[in-house]
C-alpha positions in Angstrom: -200.4 62.0 15.9 -200.0 60.2 19.2 -199.5 56.5 19.3 -200.9 53.9 21.6 -199.2 50.8 22.8 -199.9 47.6 21.0 -199.4 44.0 22.2 -196.2 42.4 20.9 -196.5 38.9 19.6 -194.3 36.3 21.3 -192.5 33.5 19.4 -193.7 30.9 18.4 -196.6 32.6 16.6 -197.3 31.6 13.0 -197.6 35.3 12.0 -194.0 35.9 12.9 -193.0 33.3 10.2 -194.9 34.8 7.3 -193.6 37.0 4.5 -195.4 40.4 4.6 -196.9 42.0 1.5 -195.8 45.5 0.6 -197.6 48.6 1.9 -199.6 49.6 -1.2 -201.3 52.8 0.0 -200.3 55.5 2.4 -203.4 55.7 4.5 -204.1 57.3 7.9 -204.2 53.7 9.2 -200.6 53.2 8.1 -199.5 56.5 9.7 -201.4 55.5 12.9 -199.7 52.1 12.8 -196.3 53.7 12.5 -197.1 56.0 15.5 -198.4 53.1 17.6 -195.3 51.0 16.7 -192.9 53.8 17.8 -194.8 54.2 21.1 -194.7 50.4 21.6 -191.0 50.2 20.8 -190.0 53.0 23.1 -192.2 51.6 25.9 -190.8 48.1 25.6 -187.9 49.4 25.5 -186.4 48.4 22.2 -184.5 49.9 19.3 -186.6 48.4 16.4 -190.0 46.9 15.7 -191.6 45.4 12.7 -195.3 45.5 11.9 -195.8 41.6 12.0 -194.6 41.8 15.7 -197.8 43.7 16.5 -199.9 41.4 14.3 -200.0 43.6 11.2 -198.8 41.8 8.1 -197.3 44.7 6.2 -193.8 45.8 5.2 -193.3 48.5 7.8 -190.6 48.9 10.4 -189.6 51.5 12.9 -186.2 52.0 14.5 -184.2 54.3 16.7 -180.8 53.1 17.7 -179.8 56.3 19.7 -179.1 55.0 23.2 -176.9 57.6 24.7 -178.4 59.4 27.8 -179.8 62.8 26.8 -179.1 62.3 23.1 -181.9 63.4 20.7 -184.0 60.4 19.6 -183.9 59.6 15.9 -187.1 57.7 15.2 -187.2 56.3 11.6 -190.2 54.8 9.9 -189.6 52.7 6.8 -192.3 51.4 4.4 -191.3 48.6 2.1 -187.6 48.7 3.1 -185.2 46.8 0.9 -181.5 46.1 1.3 -179.9 47.2 -1.9 -176.2 46.6 -1.0 -174.3 44.9 1.8 -170.6 44.9 2.7 -168.5 41.8 2.5 -167.2 42.7 5.9 -169.2 41.1 8.7 -170.0 42.1 12.2 -171.1 40.0 15.2 -173.7 41.5 17.6 -175.5 40.1 20.5 -179.1 40.4 19.3 -182.3 40.3 21.2 -185.9 40.6 20.0 -189.1 42.0 21.6 -190.9 38.9 20.3 -188.3 36.7 22.1 -188.0 38.5 25.5 -184.8 38.1 27.6 -183.1 35.9 25.1 -179.9 37.0 23.4 -177.4 35.4 21.0 -174.6 36.4 18.8 -175.6 36.9 15.1 -173.2 37.5 12.2 -174.5 40.0 9.6 -173.0 42.4 7.0 -171.3 45.3 8.8 -172.7 47.9 6.5 -175.9 47.9 4.4 -177.6 50.3 2.0 -181.3 50.4 2.3 -184.0 52.0 0.2 -187.6 52.7 1.5 -190.5 55.0 1.4 -191.2 57.5 4.2 -194.7 58.3 5.5 -195.1 60.9 2.8 -194.4 58.3 0.1 -191.0 59.8 -0.7 -188.3 57.4 -1.8 -185.3 57.3 0.5 -181.9 55.6 0.4 -179.3 55.6 3.1 -176.2 53.6 4.3 -176.2 52.1 7.8 -173.3 50.7 9.9 -172.7 49.6 13.4 -175.8 49.0 15.5 -178.1 50.7 13.0 -177.0 48.2 10.3 -177.7 45.2 12.6 -181.0 46.6 13.6 -182.3 47.5 10.2 -181.3 44.0 8.9 -183.0 42.4 11.9 -186.2 44.3 11.3 -186.3 43.6 7.6 -185.8 39.9 8.4 -189.1 40.1 10.3 -190.9 41.2 7.2 -189.6 38.1 5.5 -190.8 35.8 8.3 -187.2 35.3 9.7 -186.2 35.6 13.3 -182.7 36.2 14.7 -182.8 32.7 16.2 -183.1 31.3 12.7 -179.4 32.1 12.4 -178.5 29.9 15.4 -177.6 26.3 15.6 -180.8 24.0 15.8 -180.2 23.0 19.5 -179.9 26.6 20.7 -182.9 27.7 18.6 -185.0 24.8 20.1 -183.9 25.7 23.6 -185.0 29.3 23.1 -188.3 28.3 21.5 -189.1 26.0 24.4 -188.5 28.9 26.8 -190.9 31.0 24.8 -193.6 28.3 24.8 -193.2 28.1 28.6 -193.4 31.9 28.9 -196.5 32.0 26.8 -198.1 29.3 29.0 -197.3 31.3 32.1 -198.7 34.5 30.6 -201.9 32.8 29.6 -202.4 31.6 33.2 -201.8 35.1 34.8 
């Protein structure tokens, strides 16, 4: 199933602040959405994308944190992902977001997490993630709960980034 690129919502957009309901049914629409999201993510280019970022209010994320030149991509699709365990040890990563283009900030999150989810066949999966994968999966699951990485920042920095995004959206609307 080949995917088509979808438009990525830019913050501030009310849809990015909403909690998404679970995916109740594995339909062809859900499979197509996952395919479109992978296409959109790779094209952006990004390492993760959540359904609300393309305007679909469902608990579905895609990620692929393989960045080495020539390395085999490892696309993952997660339906209804849930963090079931998190390490006490923390990691700080400079995060960015496709819905907040060209803005980066350091965010502290658990260094390792265990996640359970359904794959596109409806099979229950569970895996541990660390490093960049752990940061990415937490960032994407946050999207499903209406939370953005800038919500972890101090109010002044968050407002500054939000103002830049408002300005960017105005410029895009004009062009």
